[in-house]
N, C-alpha and C positions, 0 to 999 in steps of 0.2 A: 504495498500500499503505499503510495504516495506521502509526504511527511506534512505537505500541503494539503489546504480547501479552501471551497469557496465560503466565504461568508459574505452578510451584507453589515456593514459596520455604519455608525452613526454619525453624520456630520456635525460640523458647527453650526449650522444651520439648523438641524434638528429631522435632517430625513435620510437615508441612506446611499451611500458607496457601494458596489461590489468591489471585493478585493480577494488577493491570496493570503491566507496564514496559516500561523503552522496549525497542524493536528492536535488538539489535545491531546496530553501522555495520563496513563493510567497512576494518579498520583501515590496508589498503595495495594497492597495485597488484595483487598476486598473490594476493586474499582472495576468498570464495565466500560467499555468505551461503545460507541452504537452510533452507525449511520444514520442521521435524521431525515425521515421521509416526509413530514408531514410536522406544519408549525402555526398558529393560530396566531392571530393577533387581535389582543382582549383591549378593554379599557384602560388599563392604565397603560400599556403602549401608546393608547391613541392620544392621553393626555400628552404625552412628551411629545409626539408629531410635530413638527416645523418648530419645536420651541430652543432655545438654546440653553444647553445642560453640562456645562462645563467636563462633570466629572464624568459624564457618557461619552461623551465625544471620543470615536475612535474604539467604541465598546462593541461588543456584541451581546444584541437585545434578544429579548421571548423566553415565553415559559409553558407556552401550550404545546407538545410536540409528543411526538408518537417516533420509534425508528424502530432496526433491527438489529441486534447484537453483532458488532465485528468481532472483539476481543478480551477476552475474559481476566483477572488478576488469579491465583495460582487457586487463591482462598474462597474463590468466588462459586456457589453449589446451586443458587436459584437459577439460572439462566445461562447459555450458553451460547456459544457462537453461530448465527442463522435465527433464532428466536426473535418474532415478534414483539416488544413490549410498548409499552407506554411508560412514560420515564416523567413522576413525581420531583417538581422542582422546587419544593417545601427544604430548606435544608441547612440547619443550624451549626453550629460551631462542632457540639455533640459531647463538649466537656460544662455547660451552665448548668446552673438547679433548672432550668427551665428543661431545657435538652435531656437530663434527669430524668425527666418524669413525662418524656412523650410528647412535651408542649415545645415543641422548635417551631412551632413556627411564630411563639413569644421569646425567642432566642435572639436577646442587645444583639449580635451579630447576625442576624436570620440573612439582609442584606448584604451585607460582604463576602458574605462567604458563596452563599447561593450563587449571586453576579458575575463567580469568579468560577463557576463549575458549571450547574444542572442548568443554568436559567439562561443559557448561548445556544435558543432555540433558533436562530436564523444563521445556520450554518448548518455545514453540511456533516460534521459527527459532534459530540457529546460525551464528556465523562463525569462518572461520578459515582458515589457507593452502591454496591449491588441492592442493598436494602431500597433504593430509589426506581428499581426497573420492575416494572410487572407484568410477566405474560401474559399477553392477549392470546384468545380464543381465536380460530380461525375463520369464525364469523364475523368479527369483532374489525372492522375496519380500518386503518392508519387514521381515515379522516375523523370518523366516529370515535379513537380514544383521543386524538387532540382535545377532543372536548368532556375530556374526564373531569380535568385540572378548574373547571367552570362549575360542573357538579358537585366537586367534594368542598370547592370554596361556601355554595348553598348547602352541605350536609352541614360541614360544620354552624353556619349559622342555624340549619334548625335543630340539630343538636344542644344548641344553646337557648332557644326557642323554649322549648320546651313542649313543641306544640301538643297537643292533644287532637284525639278523632273529635271529628265533629264541630271544629272549630273553625270562626270565620277570619280568613287572612286575609291584609290586603299587601298587594306586594307594588310597589311604584319604579317604575324602570323595567320595562319589555325588551331589553338588549339581551346576550348569551344570558348573563347571570339571574337577570329577572326569569326568564323563558327556565333555565334550571332549576330555578325557586319555587317556580311553579309547581313542575314539574314532581318536584319533589316533598311537597305540600300536599298535594293531591294523592303522591300514593302515601303517604300518613294520615289522610282519612278527612281531609282538610274541606270547606266550600272556600273558595279563592276567587276574588277578584282582583284586575291588575288594569293598572293605568299606566299609559306613556301617548305620548304625542306623534307617535308615527303608526299610520294605518295597517302599511304593511305588518309591522311586530304585532299588533292588536293581532290582526287578524290570524297569524301564528298561532298565538296565545290560548286564540281561541280552538285552535285547530287543534293545542296539545293537551286541553284539558280548561281552560277557564271558566270559569260558572259565568263571568262576566267579563267584561273589557270595557272602558273608559277612559276616551281621547279627551285629554284635559284643555287640550286645545280648544274643543270646541263641544266639551260639555262640561257643568258643573261637577267636577269631580267629589268636594266633599255630600251634596245630595243624594249623590248614585250609591254613594257609599254609606248612607244614612238608609238610602233605600233599602239595599244588601242585607245590609245588620238588624233591619228592623227598629231602628233608630237608638241603638246600642252604642255602636262602634265598633272596630274590629278588635279580636282577641289579641293578633298579634298583626303588627304591620312589620313590614321587610322593607327597608329601604335599599333598591339596588342600583341606585343610576348614579351615586356619587358623584365626585369631581367638582365641573363650577355650580351644575344646578344642588348639588349639596343644601346652599344657602336657602333655598325653595321649595327641594323637595324634604329634610328633615324635619321645619316647623310644620310641614303639611302630612309626612307621618305620626305627627304629636296630635295634630289634630283629627287625623283620622282613628285614633286609639281610643276605646272607651275607657273606661275607669274602670283602676286596677289592672290594665291592659300591659300589653308589652310593645316595643319600638327595637327593633335589633336593626342595627346600621353594620350594613353589608359593601354599600357602595365605598369605593376607597376615599382618601381625602388627600389632595397634595402634600409636601414636607412644610411646617412651619405652622404657623398659628394663620385659624380660619374664624374670622368672626361671623358668630350662626344666629341672629334671634330667635328663642325660645318663649314659648309661654311658661314660666319656670312655677307660677305659681299653681297653674292646675297639673300641671308633671307632681307636683308635691302633693297636693291636696287630695289626687286621682291616685296616686300612690301609681303612677307610672314609671314602668321601668325601664331606661333605657339600657340597652346591651351591645355594647361593639362585637363584630367579630371581624376576625383577622385569618385570612387564610384559612387554613386546616391542619391538622395533625393526626391525632385515635381520637376514634369514639373508644371508650374503652379499651379492650386488648385490640381492636382492630382498626389499621389503617381506613382514613375515611376514604383517601382514595382506592384502596379494593373494595372497601361498598359498593364506591359506586359503580368499578370495574362489573363484581357481579349484577347488580342492577341492570346496569346498559347491556351485559350477556344473555341476562333470562328476558330482556324485552320489556324491562319497564321502566327505562329510560329511554326514551326516542332521542341520536341525538343528529340521522338522517335529514331530519325535517331544520334542523336548526341550519343546517352548513347549505351557504347560498351564494356562495363564490369561492374560485381558485385561480389563484394565479402562480406561476414560475418565482422561483427566490429572486430570477432575475431581472423581476417586473415588481419588485417589494412596496415601490415607491407606487405605482397605478394603484396594488392591492389597498395600501394605507389611504387614498383616495376614497377609493370605492367604500371603504369600511365605516368610514367617517362623514360621507353625506346617505347618510341612512336614508331619510326621507324620501329621495329621486333614486338611490339604486338599490333599496328594500334589502339593504345586507345586515346580516346581522352572526353570522359566523363565516369571518372569510380564513380560508385558508390561504397555504404556503405550502408549494407542492416543490420539494429538494432532490435535484437529481445529482 
């Protein structure tokens, strides 16, 4: 194998350039090297698109991926060369107190470690610890598997929510995270109303099992929510929009939630301080719980990504409907433009194929 590979590198202006870079090494005896077949573009990637981030310049990005094992270290037992795998990219330092109890999603060095190793999906090869590589059943495609990161984020949020059967759930945001959250909530036995401003995404939400969909550009969201919950409010509201929308959607999530209910914050913030006005008296007097959810890790003794892989394999999660576009890695900038312009492109999950 050549010691060089094709990769998409972040530029100073925030888009990508295609370059030849060294193939990553097996750093430890229990590490795996895989050839990336498919990588996905997520909301976090989009928030950094066309944005000057000096700390990301000339770096390989991407954290939703599946591929084929190329080589393994002498201590690897779970996969072998030729195996089709999905790669979990939530990787801590394996030494801190949180990593020691499998809460590695809270590791203080999480982003530093993962971005130097497994979170380099926009390239031909990636390497990392064998425990982050899960073998795929033959009937699960690479494209479907690349959505398992998205589903795992939703499963972690579901775990933290304590959702119970027959509860009324509101989801704000019908992107890939929100649509994954929808499917998981339905599996758990909830009635679900979902809100967005893109009709095509809401149409897909309906196909994936939403009991009611609402376009908040054309309909009054709070009124529809109250109709759906018989005037009580949602038992649990999942904020899945994130980014710059949070200043609107987080207060909206609070207003949607009933007295004694829960708001689960799934959508991501950018680094630094974000000023968001909330109705704090109502939160306090109504004992409304605000629950932040970060990435994913374990649910009891089970890796959340492996749970999602099992659900996908059994047909309980539908990834195929969410895959709307596919581009070769050489057209990554075109892919990002399509992924960002959802109202016109009707994009949900945009895949990058790597050869």
